[in-house]
Wavefront OBJ file of the C-alpha trace (Angstrom):
o trace
v 7.006 18.395 -8.479
v 8.962 15.876 -6.483
v 7.554 12.478 -5.607
v 8.309 9.611 -3.277
v 7.769 5.966 -4.127
v 5.706 4.106 -1.549
v 4.614 0.476 -1.414
v 1.539 -1.359 -0.293
v 1.115 -5.112 0.055
v -2.431 -6.185 -0.821
v -4.524 -9.313 -1.083
v -6.819 -10.272 -3.944
v -9.867 -8.287 -2.769
v -7.948 -5.007 -2.521
v -6.152 -5.756 -5.797
v -9.532 -6.144 -7.532
v -10.694 -2.759 -6.212
v -7.445 -1.080 -7.306
v -7.841 -2.629 -10.768
v -11.431 -1.341 -10.915
v -10.021 2.186 -10.462
v -7.751 1.670 -13.500
v -4.836 1.392 -11.028
v -5.258 5.016 -9.930
v -6.697 4.804 -6.388
v -6.755 2.726 -3.250
v -10.243 1.782 -2.052
v -11.903 3.464 0.924
v -11.202 1.881 4.262
v -13.829 -0.287 5.877
v -15.320 0.926 9.189
v -12.973 -1.374 11.105
v -9.958 0.048 9.186
v -9.426 3.609 10.454
v -5.893 3.860 9.034
v -4.374 3.336 5.557
v -0.830 1.940 5.850
v 1.487 2.484 2.889
v 5.006 1.241 3.641
v 8.247 3.069 2.991
v 10.530 0.184 2.042
v 10.134 -2.379 -0.687
v 11.584 -5.269 1.389
v 8.932 -4.701 4.074
v 6.156 -4.751 1.453
v 7.481 -8.049 0.083
v 7.569 -9.562 3.586
v 3.940 -8.686 4.235
v 2.681 -9.844 0.836
v 4.627 -13.113 1.042
v 4.172 -13.925 4.730
v 0.717 -12.499 5.490
v -1.380 -11.847 2.396
v -0.808 -15.388 1.120
v -2.536 -16.660 4.276
v -5.817 -15.129 3.061
v -8.289 -17.587 1.485
v -7.157 -16.745 -2.066
v -3.539 -17.520 -1.180
v -2.267 -14.554 -3.202
v -0.360 -11.448 -2.145
v 0.673 -8.543 -4.339
v 3.232 -5.796 -3.837
v 2.200 -2.442 -5.251
v 4.455 0.557 -5.833
v 3.194 4.058 -6.450
v 4.513 7.599 -6.525
v 3.022 10.286 -4.306
v 3.684 14.026 -4.230
v 6.409 14.547 -1.632
v 4.600 17.413 0.085
v 1.664 15.094 0.811
v 3.947 12.306 2.096
v 5.613 14.845 4.411
v 2.297 15.398 6.231
v 2.622 11.961 7.860
v 5.425 11.038 10.229
v 7.040 7.671 9.399
v 6.259 5.028 11.993
v 8.731 2.257 12.825
v 6.763 -0.869 13.711
v 9.475 -3.510 14.071
v 12.868 -3.942 12.439
v 14.616 -0.867 11.013
v 13.049 -1.404 7.570
v 9.540 -1.887 9.010
v 8.453 1.693 8.429
v 5.073 2.893 7.281
v 2.856 5.929 7.157
v -0.360 6.104 9.141
v -2.841 7.906 6.935
v -6.240 8.407 8.612
v -9.088 6.943 6.560
v -10.662 10.385 6.208
v -7.455 11.586 4.447
v -7.415 8.774 1.883
v -9.234 10.660 -0.896
v -6.699 13.475 -0.750
v -3.856 10.984 -0.513
v -5.196 9.173 -3.604
v -5.403 12.529 -5.424
v -1.657 12.969 -4.783
v -0.729 9.694 -6.525
v 1.194 10.517 -9.691
v 0.665 7.962 -12.452
v -0.557 4.424 -11.929
v -0.310 2.032 -9.018
v 2.080 -0.659 -10.264
v 2.127 -4.354 -9.352
v 5.785 -5.210 -8.839
v 5.487 -8.702 -7.335
v 2.989 -11.493 -6.868
v 3.242 -14.229 -4.250
v 1.238 -17.436 -4.115
v 0.813 -19.695 -1.100
v 3.061 -22.708 -1.427
v 5.017 -21.343 -4.399
l 1 2 3 4 5 6 7 8 9 10 11 12 13 14 15 16 17 18 19 20 21 22 23 24 25 26 27 28 29 30 31 32 33 34 35 36 37 38 39 40 41 42 43 44 45 46 47 48 49 50 51 52 53 54 55 56 57 58 59 60 61 62 63 64 65 66 67 68 69 70 71 72 73 74 75 76 77 78 79 80 81 82 83 84 85 86 87 88 89 90 91 92 93 94 95 96 97 98 99 100 101 102 103 104 105 106 107 108 109 110 111 112 113 114 115 116 117
């Protein structure tokens, strides 16, 4: 089986839910979150965690990395949302359980950012 490494910047609340799953699953989307957005490039994930997630009340942003079965990744067309490295997948919330099932291994924390640090 081939896999692709994806990234997801998260704040403290989402981190806590990922940890509660033993770093195996992303939490269900809230009603106002119809799309799950994993990103395709590590630099983009760092930008979001550093520049956006640290603005949340906790002041902390994490970068996660995780491997997903390539055939599942291929179901979603990459979306460019800014600069060339600002690419992400748009996974409908109703697909998230199946997407989580395609994660191989654990969701890894590869960076932590703190407001003002």
